[in-house]
C-alpha positions as CSV (number, residue, x, y, z in Angstrom):
1,X,-187.0,-148.9,84.0
2,X,-189.9,-146.8,85.3
3,X,-190.8,-144.0,83.0
4,X,-192.1,-140.7,84.3
5,X,-195.1,-140.3,82.1
6,X,-195.9,-136.8,83.3
7,X,-192.5,-135.6,82.3
8,X,-192.7,-137.6,79.0
9,X,-196.1,-136.1,78.2
10,X,-194.8,-132.6,78.9
11,X,-191.7,-133.1,76.7
12,X,-193.9,-134.3,73.9
13,X,-196.2,-131.3,74.3
14,X,-193.3,-128.9,74.3
15,X,-191.9,-130.6,71.2
16,X,-195.2,-130.2,69.4
17,X,-195.3,-126.5,70.3
18,X,-191.7,-126.0,69.2
19,X,-192.4,-127.5,65.8
20,X,-195.7,-125.8,65.2
21,X,-195.1,-122.4,66.8
22,X,-191.4,-121.5,66.6
23,X,-190.9,-122.1,62.9
24,X,-191.9,-119.8,60.1
25,X,-193.6,-121.5,57.1
26,X,-190.5,-121.1,55.0
27,X,-188.1,-122.6,57.5
28,X,-187.0,-126.2,57.8
29,X,-187.6,-127.6,61.3
30,X,-184.3,-128.5,62.8
31,X,-185.6,-131.7,64.4
32,X,-186.7,-133.3,61.1
33,X,-184.6,-136.5,60.5
34,X,-182.6,-136.5,57.4
35,X,-181.6,-139.4,55.1
36,X,-177.9,-138.8,56.2
37,X,-178.8,-139.2,59.9
38,X,-180.8,-142.4,59.2
39,X,-178.1,-143.9,57.1
40,X,-175.4,-143.1,59.7
41,X,-177.5,-144.7,62.5
42,X,-178.0,-147.8,60.4
43,X,-174.2,-148.2,59.9
44,X,-173.7,-147.7,63.6
45,X,-176.2,-150.3,64.5
46,X,-175.0,-152.8,61.9
47,X,-171.4,-152.4,63.1
48,X,-172.4,-153.0,66.8
49,X,-174.6,-156.0,65.9
50,X,-171.8,-157.6,63.9
51,X,-169.4,-156.9,66.7
52,X,-171.7,-158.6,69.2
53,X,-172.2,-161.5,66.8
54,X,-168.4,-162.1,66.4
55,X,-167.7,-161.8,70.1
56,X,-170.5,-164.2,71.2
57,X,-169.3,-166.6,68.4
58,X,-165.8,-166.5,69.9
59,X,-167.3,-167.3,73.3
60,X,-169.2,-170.2,71.6
61,X,-166.0,-171.4,70.1
62,X,-164.3,-171.4,73.5
63,X,-167.0,-173.7,74.8
64,X,-166.9,-176.0,71.7
65,X,-163.1,-176.2,72.0
66,X,-163.6,-177.2,75.7
67,X,-166.1,-179.9,74.7
68,X,-163.9,-181.3,72.0
69,X,-161.0,-181.4,74.4
70,X,-163.0,-183.2,77.1
71,X,-166.4,-184.5,75.9
72,X,-169.0,-184.8,78.7
73,X,-172.6,-184.1,79.4
74,X,-171.5,-180.8,81.1
75,X,-169.2,-179.6,78.3
76,X,-171.8,-180.5,75.6
77,X,-174.5,-178.6,77.4
78,X,-172.3,-175.6,77.8
79,X,-171.4,-175.7,74.1
80,X,-175.1,-175.9,73.2
81,X,-176.0,-173.0,75.4
82,X,-173.2,-170.9,73.9
83,X,-174.5,-171.7,70.4
84,X,-178.1,-170.6,71.4
85,X,-176.8,-167.4,72.9
86,X,-174.7,-166.4,69.9
87,X,-177.6,-167.1,67.6
88,X,-179.7,-164.3,69.1
89,X,-177.2,-161.7,67.8
90,X,-176.5,-163.3,64.4
91,X,-180.2,-163.6,63.8
92,X,-180.6,-159.9,64.1
93,X,-177.9,-159.3,61.5
94,X,-180.1,-160.9,58.8
95,X,-181.7,-157.4,58.4
96,X,-178.5,-156.4,56.6
97,X,-178.8,-159.0,54.0
98,X,-180.1,-158.3,50.5
99,X,-178.7,-154.8,50.8
100,X,-175.9,-155.1,48.4
101,X,-173.5,-155.4,51.3
102,X,-170.7,-157.8,52.2
103,X,-172.7,-160.6,53.6
104,X,-174.2,-161.7,50.3
105,X,-172.5,-159.6,47.6
106,X,-170.1,-162.0,45.9
107,X,-167.8,-159.1,44.9
108,X,-167.3,-158.3,48.6
109,X,-167.4,-161.3,51.0
110,X,-170.5,-163.1,49.9
111,X,-170.3,-165.6,52.7
112,X,-173.9,-165.9,53.7
113,X,-174.3,-169.3,52.1
114,X,-171.3,-170.5,54.0
115,X,-172.5,-169.0,57.3
116,X,-176.2,-169.7,57.4
117,X,-177.4,-171.8,54.5
118,X,-180.4,-174.1,55.2
119,X,-182.4,-176.4,55.0
120,X,-179.7,-178.9,55.8
121,X,-179.7,-182.6,54.8
122,X,-178.2,-184.0,58.0
123,X,-177.3,-187.2,56.3
124,X,-174.9,-185.3,54.1
125,X,-172.7,-184.6,57.2
126,X,-173.1,-187.4,59.6
127,X,-175.2,-190.5,60.5
128,X,-179.0,-190.4,60.6
129,X,-181.6,-192.9,61.8
130,X,-183.7,-194.9,59.5
131,X,-187.4,-195.7,60.0
132,X,-186.6,-198.7,62.2
133,X,-184.2,-196.9,64.5
134,X,-181.0,-198.2,62.8
135,X,-178.1,-195.9,61.9
136,X,-177.3,-194.9,58.4
137,X,-173.8,-193.4,57.8
138,X,-173.4,-192.0,54.4
139,X,-172.1,-188.6,55.5
140,X,-168.8,-186.8,55.2
141,X,-167.9,-187.7,58.7
142,X,-168.1,-191.4,58.0
143,X,-166.5,-191.2,54.6
144,X,-162.9,-191.9,55.4
145,X,-161.9,-191.3,51.8
146,X,-162.8,-187.7,52.3
147,X,-160.0,-185.6,53.8
148,X,-161.3,-183.3,56.5
149,X,-159.8,-180.0,55.7
150,X,-161.4,-176.5,55.7
151,X,-161.0,-176.2,51.9
152,X,-162.6,-179.6,51.2
153,X,-165.5,-178.9,53.5
154,X,-166.1,-175.5,52.0
155,X,-166.0,-177.1,48.5
156,X,-168.8,-179.5,49.6
157,X,-171.1,-176.7,50.7
158,X,-174.2,-176.7,48.5
159,X,-172.4,-179.1,46.1
160,X,-174.9,-180.9,43.9
161,X,-178.0,-180.0,45.9
162,X,-179.2,-176.9,47.7
163,X,-179.6,-178.8,51.0
164,X,-176.1,-180.4,50.8
165,X,-175.0,-178.0,53.5
166,X,-171.6,-178.7,55.0
167,X,-170.7,-175.4,56.9
168,X,-172.2,-172.7,59.1
169,X,-174.5,-172.4,62.0
170,X,-176.7,-175.3,61.2
171,X,-173.9,-177.7,60.5
172,X,-172.6,-176.9,64.0
173,X,-176.1,-177.1,65.4
174,X,-176.5,-180.6,63.9
175,X,-173.1,-181.8,65.2
176,X,-174.1,-180.6,68.7
177,X,-177.7,-181.8,68.9
178,X,-178.2,-184.5,66.3
179,X,-181.5,-185.1,64.6
180,X,-184.8,-184.0,66.3
181,X,-186.8,-187.1,65.8
182,X,-189.8,-186.0,67.9
183,X,-189.4,-189.3,69.7
184,X,-189.8,-189.9,73.5
185,X,-187.4,-192.7,74.5
186,X,-189.2,-193.2,77.8
187,X,-192.8,-193.5,76.5
188,X,-191.7,-194.7,73.0
189,X,-194.2,-192.4,71.3
190,X,-193.7,-190.1,68.3
191,X,-194.8,-186.5,67.9
192,X,-193.2,-185.6,71.2
193,X,-192.6,-182.0,70.3
194,X,-191.2,-181.1,73.8
195,X,-187.8,-182.7,72.9
196,X,-185.1,-181.5,70.5
197,X,-182.1,-183.4,69.1
198,X,-180.4,-185.5,71.8
199,X,-177.0,-186.4,70.4
200,X,-175.0,-188.2,73.2
201,X,-171.5,-186.8,74.1
202,X,-170.2,-190.3,73.5
203,X,-170.5,-189.5,69.8
204,X,-167.2,-187.7,70.5
205,X,-165.6,-190.4,72.6
206,X,-166.5,-194.1,71.9
207,X,-168.8,-193.9,68.9
208,X,-167.8,-194.8,65.4
209,X,-165.9,-191.9,63.7
210,X,-165.7,-189.9,66.9
211,X,-162.3,-188.4,66.1
212,X,-163.5,-187.4,62.6
213,X,-166.7,-185.9,64.0
214,X,-164.6,-183.8,66.5
215,X,-162.3,-182.7,63.7
216,X,-165.3,-181.7,61.5
217,X,-166.9,-179.8,64.3
218,X,-163.6,-178.0,65.0
219,X,-163.1,-177.0,61.4
220,X,-166.7,-175.6,60.8
221,X,-166.6,-173.7,64.1
222,X,-163.3,-172.1,63.3
223,X,-164.5,-171.3,59.8
224,X,-167.7,-169.6,61.1
225,X,-165.8,-167.5,63.6
226,X,-163.4,-166.5,60.8
227,X,-166.2,-165.5,58.5
228,X,-167.9,-163.5,61.2
229,X,-164.6,-161.8,62.0
230,X,-164.4,-160.7,58.4
231,X,-167.9,-159.2,58.6
232,X,-167.2,-157.5,61.8
233,X,-163.9,-155.9,60.5
234,X,-165.4,-154.7,57.2
235,X,-168.4,-153.0,59.0
236,X,-166.3,-151.5,61.8
237,X,-165.4,-147.8,61.7
238,X,-162.7,-147.4,59.1
239,X,-163.4,-150.9,57.7
240,X,-163.4,-151.4,54.0
241,X,-167.1,-151.8,53.5
242,X,-168.0,-149.2,56.1
243,X,-165.9,-146.7,54.2
244,X,-167.5,-147.7,50.9
245,X,-171.0,-147.5,52.4
246,X,-170.4,-144.0,53.9
247,X,-169.4,-142.7,50.5
248,X,-172.5,-144.0,48.7
249,X,-175.0,-141.6,47.3
250,X,-177.7,-141.1,49.9
251,X,-180.5,-142.6,47.7
252,X,-178.3,-145.6,46.8
253,X,-177.6,-146.3,50.4
254,X,-181.3,-145.8,51.3
255,X,-182.4,-148.2,48.6
256,X,-179.9,-150.8,49.8
257,X,-181.1,-150.5,53.4
258,X,-184.8,-150.6,52.7
259,X,-184.5,-153.4,50.1
260,X,-182.7,-155.4,52.8
261,X,-185.3,-155.1,55.6
262,X,-188.2,-155.2,53.2
263,X,-187.1,-158.4,51.5
264,X,-186.1,-160.1,54.7
265,X,-189.5,-159.3,56.3
266,X,-191.6,-160.4,53.3
267,X,-189.4,-162.5,51.0
268,X,-187.2,-164.4,53.5
269,X,-188.8,-164.8,56.9
270,X,-192.5,-164.8,55.8
271,X,-192.3,-166.6,52.4
272,X,-189.2,-168.8,52.9
273,X,-189.1,-169.6,56.6
274,X,-192.7,-169.5,57.9
275,X,-194.9,-170.4,55.0
276,X,-193.0,-173.6,53.8
277,X,-192.7,-174.8,57.4
278,X,-196.4,-174.4,58.0
279,X,-197.2,-176.1,54.7
280,X,-194.6,-178.9,54.7
281,X,-193.6,-179.4,58.3
282,X,-190.4,-179.8,60.3
283,X,-188.1,-180.4,57.4
284,X,-188.5,-176.7,56.6
285,X,-188.0,-175.6,60.2
286,X,-185.1,-173.2,60.5
287,X,-183.3,-174.5,63.6
288,X,-184.9,-177.9,63.8
289,X,-182.1,-179.8,65.6
290,X,-182.1,-177.5,68.6
291,X,-185.7,-176.4,68.5
292,X,-184.5,-172.8,68.5
293,X,-186.8,-171.7,65.7
294,X,-189.0,-169.6,67.9
295,X,-185.9,-167.7,69.1
296,X,-184.8,-167.4,65.4
297,X,-188.1,-165.7,64.7
298,X,-187.5,-163.3,67.7
299,X,-184.0,-162.4,66.4
300,X,-185.1,-161.9,62.8
301,X,-188.1,-159.8,63.7
302,X,-186.1,-157.6,66.1
303,X,-183.3,-157.2,63.6
304,X,-185.7,-155.6,61.2
305,X,-187.4,-153.7,63.9
306,X,-184.0,-152.3,65.1
307,X,-183.8,-150.3,61.8
308,X,-187.5,-149.3,61.8
309,X,-187.3,-147.8,65.3
310,X,-183.6,-146.8,65.1
311,X,-182.5,-148.6,68.2
312,X,-180.3,-151.6,69.1
313,X,-179.6,-153.2,72.4
314,X,-176.0,-154.5,72.5
315,X,-174.8,-157.7,74.2
316,X,-173.5,-155.5,77.1
317,X,-177.0,-154.0,77.5
318,X,-176.1,-150.6,76.1
319,X,-178.7,-149.0,73.8
320,X,-177.7,-147.5,70.5
321,X,-180.4,-145.1,69.5
322,X,-180.7,-142.6,66.6
323,X,-182.7,-141.7,63.5
324,X,-185.4,-144.3,62.7
325,X,-187.1,-145.2,59.5
326,X,-190.4,-144.1,61.1
327,X,-189.0,-140.6,61.8
328,X,-187.5,-140.3,58.4
329,X,-190.7,-141.3,56.7
330,X,-192.7,-139.0,58.9
331,X,-190.8,-136.0,57.5
332,X,-192.2,-136.9,54.0
333,X,-195.6,-138.4,54.7
334,X,-197.1,-138.8,58.2
335,X,-199.8,-141.2,57.0
336,X,-197.3,-143.7,55.6
337,X,-195.1,-143.3,58.6
338,X,-198.0,-144.0,60.9
339,X,-198.9,-147.1,58.9
340,X,-195.3,-148.3,59.1
341,X,-195.3,-147.9,62.8
342,X,-198.6,-149.7,63.2
343,X,-197.4,-152.7,61.0
344,X,-194.1,-152.9,62.9
345,X,-195.9,-153.0,66.2
346,X,-198.4,-155.6,64.9
347,X,-195.5,-157.8,63.8
348,X,-193.8,-157.7,67.2
349,X,-197.3,-158.4,68.8
350,X,-197.8,-161.5,66.6
351,X,-194.3,-162.7,67.5
352,X,-195.0,-162.3,71.2
353,X,-198.2,-164.2,70.8
354,X,-196.3,-167.1,69.2
355,X,-193.7,-167.0,71.9
356,X,-196.2,-166.9,74.7
357,X,-197.7,-170.3,73.6
358,X,-194.9,-172.1,75.4
359,X,-194.6,-174.6,72.6
360,X,-191.7,-175.5,70.3
361,X,-192.1,-174.3,66.7
362,X,-192.5,-177.8,65.3
363,X,-195.5,-178.3,67.6
364,X,-197.0,-174.9,66.6
365,X,-196.9,-175.6,62.9
366,X,-198.2,-179.2,63.4
367,X,-201.5,-177.6,64.7
368,X,-202.1,-175.3,61.7
369,X,-202.1,-175.4,57.9
370,X,-201.2,-172.7,55.4
371,X,-204.1,-170.3,55.3
372,X,-205.7,-171.5,58.6
373,X,-204.6,-168.3,60.4
374,X,-202.8,-170.0,63.2
375,X,-200.1,-168.2,65.3
376,X,-197.3,-168.9,62.8
377,X,-199.5,-167.9,59.9
378,X,-200.5,-164.7,61.6
379,X,-196.8,-163.8,62.2
380,X,-196.2,-164.5,58.5
381,X,-199.1,-162.2,57.5
382,X,-197.8,-159.5,59.8
383,X,-194.3,-159.7,58.3
384,X,-195.8,-159.5,54.7
385,X,-197.8,-156.4,55.7
386,X,-194.7,-154.9,57.3
387,X,-192.7,-155.5,54.1
388,X,-195.4,-153.7,52.1
389,X,-195.3,-150.8,54.6
390,X,-191.5,-150.6,54.2
391,X,-191.9,-150.5,50.4
392,X,-194.5,-147.7,50.8
393,X,-192.0,-145.8,53.0
394,X,-189.3,-146.3,50.3
395,X,-191.6,-144.9,47.6
396,X,-192.5,-141.8,49.6
397,X,-188.7,-141.3,50.2
398,X,-188.1,-141.4,46.5
399,X,-186.6,-144.8,46.1
400,X,-187.9,-148.2,44.8
401,X,-187.2,-151.6,46.4
402,X,-188.1,-155.3,45.8
403,X,-189.6,-157.2,48.7
404,X,-190.2,-160.6,47.0
């Protein structure tokens, strides 16, 4: 879209004149954003984001169903593409975590661990390769004594060890892509970061346990869609949590919102997803099977930014726009609002730098170390600074949050 900068400049100038010249000192400017307006816009964005997430997950399920019914290179590729597309919308919803909301509040739904837990020990689910290229099958798929039901698979999620993940996005990812071995089967060299997992479609036709593998994939896909439907319904207008949220005291709601985006920026994406991956390598890469981690970073960063700038672009391309955290903070402290805007802009800039490299995330982190100030490290630092800026905004708005 081409902007008319002359008109935009004029509108900004008129706006400044309106605020500074038409109001008496003892009057409240009518264009100052209120907490109520910001909270309302947050709820509208959250509901739209969860609706997109559910709908794109349903489309993914349709493609996975088609693959299971008729496994082929084509149907496997289409199922993978649908997973990647749906992830863009789910990744943005992570901004609503750690906000005492339904995603991770055990008294509500509390299904985050069932939906998106990681890192995942792939050998817990299905076969993996050993160091000599042989197959080791100690997973649930190959354990014929394990009855493949939804309840049984749910019970196995995070059972015994944190990385014993049996459900969610990354279980589906592994069942579609298989291990990312960084191995080029043509040149027989390792550290080939251009490739991702390359599970053959024959794993669902002629391979050992193909029927059980298909059953497992069907169950965890259906479960994910069901969990996302619950989140969508509870956030929708009139939904049980939406009603609860809208009745919260303003400062309670504000605390929940800012704690969410502050913690996800600093405590989750920077300290849990970027720093350990830089320090320890691919085993801590978020979407290592599909090599989708760069795009995960895009979704997480923009999910947070949606709240900071008060705008969300839906799957249909419509833009939801309203009161932003920057505007709300500006009504209390222009300096802190300016700092927040700067830190948010810097975070998006560092993300864009990482994406512009044209390399998969596992290659990027292989070329830097923790503290070396590489592209992933710079993004981590920007997210931490953004988290601090969100905390500063919370303080000036009269609430306190935890970002670690």
